[in-house]
Structures are given as structure tokens and as C-alpha cells.
MDAnalysis code that builds the backbone (N, CA, C; Angstrom):
import MDAnalysis as mda
import numpy as np

u = mda.Universe.empty(189, n_residues=63, atom_resindex=np.repeat(np.arange(63), 3), trajectory=True)
u.add_TopologyAttr("name", ["N", "CA", "C"] * 63)
u.add_TopologyAttr("resid", np.arange(1, 64))
u.add_TopologyAttr("resname", ["MET", "LEU", "GLY", "VAL", "SER", "VAL", "HIS", "TRP", "PHE", "ALA", "THR", "SER", "ALA", "MET", "ARG", "ARG", "LEU", "HIS", "TYR", "GLU", "GLU", "GLY", "LEU", "GLY", "LYS", "ASN", "LEU", "HIS", "PHE", "SER", "VAL", "GLU", "ASN", "LYS", "TRP", "GLN", "LEU", "LEU", "GLY", "ILE", "MET", "ALA", "VAL", "PHE", "PHE", "GLY", "SER", "GLY", "PHE", "ALA", "PHE", "PRO", "PHE", "ILE", "ILE", "VAL", "ARG", "HIS", "GLN", "LEU", "LEU", "LYS", "LYS"])
u.atoms.positions = np.array([
    [-114.934, 76.168, 85.339],
    [-115.568, 76.478, 84.045],
    [-114.575, 77.307, 83.182],
    [-113.916, 78.297, 83.889],
    [-112.998, 79.117, 83.088],
    [-111.770, 78.323, 82.677],
    [-111.304, 77.413, 83.553],
    [-110.164, 76.574, 83.205],
    [-110.347, 75.639, 82.056],
    [-111.657, 75.149, 81.955],
    [-111.971, 74.293, 80.860],
    [-111.998, 75.062, 79.560],
    [-112.564, 76.288, 79.569],
    [-112.520, 77.159, 78.423],
    [-111.112, 77.490, 77.944],
    [-110.200, 77.798, 78.874],
    [-108.877, 78.134, 78.544],
    [-108.202, 76.900, 77.960],
    [-108.382, 75.773, 78.582],
    [-107.802, 74.575, 78.014],
    [-108.327, 74.223, 76.630],
    [-109.693, 74.360, 76.435],
    [-110.179, 74.142, 75.129],
    [-109.667, 75.085, 74.046],
    [-109.538, 76.348, 74.409],
    [-109.002, 77.301, 73.421],
    [-107.516, 77.031, 73.148],
    [-106.751, 76.686, 74.123],
    [-105.300, 76.415, 73.914],
    [-105.091, 75.267, 73.031],
    [-105.820, 74.168, 73.260],
    [-105.652, 72.949, 72.453],
    [-106.221, 73.164, 71.061],
    [-107.252, 73.885, 70.890],
    [-107.715, 74.142, 69.505],
    [-106.829, 75.090, 68.731],
    [-106.223, 76.077, 69.428],
    [-105.236, 76.902, 68.817],
    [-104.015, 76.182, 68.366],
    [-103.606, 75.185, 69.157],
    [-102.444, 74.415, 68.770],
    [-102.762, 73.456, 67.588],
    [-103.955, 72.959, 67.460],
    [-104.377, 72.168, 66.334],
    [-104.424, 73.000, 65.033],
    [-104.844, 74.265, 65.154],
    [-104.928, 75.094, 63.976],
    [-103.543, 75.654, 63.505],
    [-102.567, 75.499, 64.287],
    [-101.253, 76.113, 63.967],
    [-100.549, 75.065, 63.042],
    [-100.317, 75.565, 61.780],
    [-99.587, 74.752, 60.794],
    [-98.519, 75.549, 60.222],
    [-97.315, 75.069, 60.242],
    [-96.210, 75.857, 59.677],
    [-95.142, 74.798, 59.050],
    [-94.409, 75.330, 58.191],
    [-93.374, 74.518, 57.594],
    [-92.189, 74.289, 58.578],
    [-91.741, 73.091, 58.614],
    [-90.567, 72.811, 59.474],
    [-89.331, 72.816, 58.667],
    [-88.225, 73.270, 59.284],
    [-86.981, 73.187, 58.582],
    [-86.147, 74.393, 58.915],
    [-84.966, 74.444, 58.525],
    [-83.980, 75.484, 58.858],
    [-84.367, 76.823, 58.162],
    [-84.628, 77.816, 58.986],
    [-84.917, 79.088, 58.465],
    [-86.369, 79.362, 58.030],
    [-87.220, 78.399, 58.248],
    [-88.588, 78.541, 57.820],
    [-89.466, 79.316, 58.750],
    [-88.961, 79.503, 59.944],
    [-89.733, 80.219, 60.989],
    [-89.291, 81.671, 61.203],
    [-88.457, 82.146, 60.257],
    [-87.927, 83.547, 60.356],
    [-88.790, 84.489, 59.562],
    [-88.680, 85.743, 59.918],
    [-89.445, 86.797, 59.193],
    [-88.743, 87.235, 57.960],
    [-87.583, 86.697, 57.646],
    [-86.878, 87.133, 56.455],
    [-86.268, 85.898, 55.836],
    [-85.851, 85.979, 54.547],
    [-85.334, 84.827, 53.855],
    [-83.858, 84.713, 54.056],
    [-83.362, 83.460, 54.170],
    [-81.994, 83.228, 54.331],
    [-81.405, 82.501, 53.052],
    [-82.231, 82.509, 52.029],
    [-81.819, 81.861, 50.757],
    [-80.770, 82.715, 50.040],
    [-81.029, 84.057, 49.997],
    [-80.081, 84.891, 49.230],
    [-79.063, 85.493, 50.277],
    [-77.801, 85.121, 50.214],
    [-76.842, 85.568, 51.229],
    [-76.519, 87.035, 51.096],
    [-76.636, 87.632, 49.928],
    [-76.325, 89.112, 49.779],
    [-77.437, 89.929, 50.297],
    [-78.706, 89.467, 50.221],
    [-79.798, 90.199, 50.794],
    [-79.756, 90.073, 52.282],
    [-79.457, 88.895, 52.800],
    [-79.310, 88.676, 54.192],
    [-78.174, 89.499, 54.799],
    [-77.057, 89.712, 54.055],
    [-76.004, 90.495, 54.504],
    [-76.414, 91.956, 54.587],
    [-77.177, 92.403, 53.653],
    [-77.627, 93.818, 53.613],
    [-78.594, 94.092, 54.743],
    [-79.528, 93.124, 55.012],
    [-80.497, 93.323, 56.132],
    [-79.768, 93.368, 57.466],
    [-78.739, 92.410, 57.616],
    [-78.029, 92.384, 58.867],
    [-77.110, 93.574, 59.042],
    [-76.525, 94.130, 57.934],
    [-75.705, 95.314, 57.978],
    [-76.550, 96.507, 58.447],
    [-77.728, 96.635, 57.907],
    [-78.577, 97.738, 58.265],
    [-79.077, 97.621, 59.765],
    [-79.450, 96.477, 60.122],
    [-79.969, 96.179, 61.460],
    [-78.883, 96.544, 62.497],
    [-77.751, 95.859, 62.390],
    [-76.618, 95.980, 63.398],
    [-75.936, 97.332, 63.245],
    [-75.819, 97.847, 61.990],
    [-75.221, 99.144, 61.755],
    [-75.972, 100.318, 62.323],
    [-77.308, 100.183, 62.193],
    [-78.136, 101.344, 62.848],
    [-78.041, 101.257, 64.311],
    [-78.000, 100.122, 64.910],
    [-77.864, 99.990, 66.392],
    [-76.541, 100.535, 66.864],
    [-75.530, 100.273, 66.113],
    [-74.120, 100.758, 66.433],
    [-74.031, 102.266, 66.285],
    [-74.624, 102.803, 65.224],
    [-74.471, 104.263, 64.832],
    [-75.339, 105.108, 65.705],
    [-76.441, 104.608, 66.241],
    [-77.453, 105.445, 66.941],
    [-76.824, 106.265, 68.053],
    [-76.093, 105.660, 68.991],
    [-75.489, 106.448, 70.076],
    [-74.571, 107.577, 69.584],
    [-73.834, 107.302, 68.539],
    [-72.933, 108.356, 68.047],
    [-73.754, 109.509, 67.425],
    [-74.820, 109.183, 66.747],
    [-75.683, 110.276, 66.160],
    [-76.326, 111.081, 67.297],
    [-76.803, 110.405, 68.340],
    [-77.359, 111.146, 69.452],
    [-76.318, 112.070, 70.100],
    [-75.067, 111.589, 70.302],
    [-74.084, 112.440, 70.960],
    [-73.710, 113.605, 70.033],
    [-73.636, 113.349, 68.721],
    [-73.396, 114.463, 67.769],
    [-74.440, 115.501, 67.853],
    [-75.687, 115.072, 67.874],
    [-76.793, 115.982, 67.946],
    [-76.771, 116.810, 69.224],
    [-76.486, 116.224, 70.323],
    [-76.434, 116.927, 71.591],
    [-75.216, 117.909, 71.644],
    [-74.127, 117.542, 71.039],
    [-72.946, 118.494, 70.959],
    [-73.179, 119.638, 70.031],
    [-73.915, 119.458, 69.033],
    [-74.218, 120.600, 68.059],
    [-75.329, 121.475, 68.538],
    [-76.191, 120.988, 69.520],
    [-77.273, 121.719, 69.985],
    [-76.760, 122.780, 70.984],
    [-77.282, 124.044, 70.781],
    [-76.823, 125.085, 71.669],
    [-78.003, 125.746, 72.410],
])
């Protein structure tokens, strides 16, 4: 009984799922504007790179 319910829900959820197909259509951000994409990527990767250095500086300045 439970297996049938899970199967019914999974198949109905797949039928309700409609999305555009194509390059970059399934992303959370736009790839149309290359300068905006560059800014988003610079902030994303730059913050990940800078975070350990900021933590070390904070620990060294803490007394």
C-alpha cells in the first residue's frame, strides 16, 4: 500500500515538473550578461578564498 502511494506521488510529481530546456536555463543566476556573471563569480570565489585569511587575522589580533 505504501509502495503504491510513493509510486503514485513520484510519477505525478514528475508529470507536474515543467521547465525550460537549454544551456543555462536550470541555473539560479543568469549567464546572459557576462559582466554580471563575472561579478557574481568574483564575489563567490573571492569570499571563499579570503575567509581563512580573515579568520587568521582575527585570531592574531585577539588577545
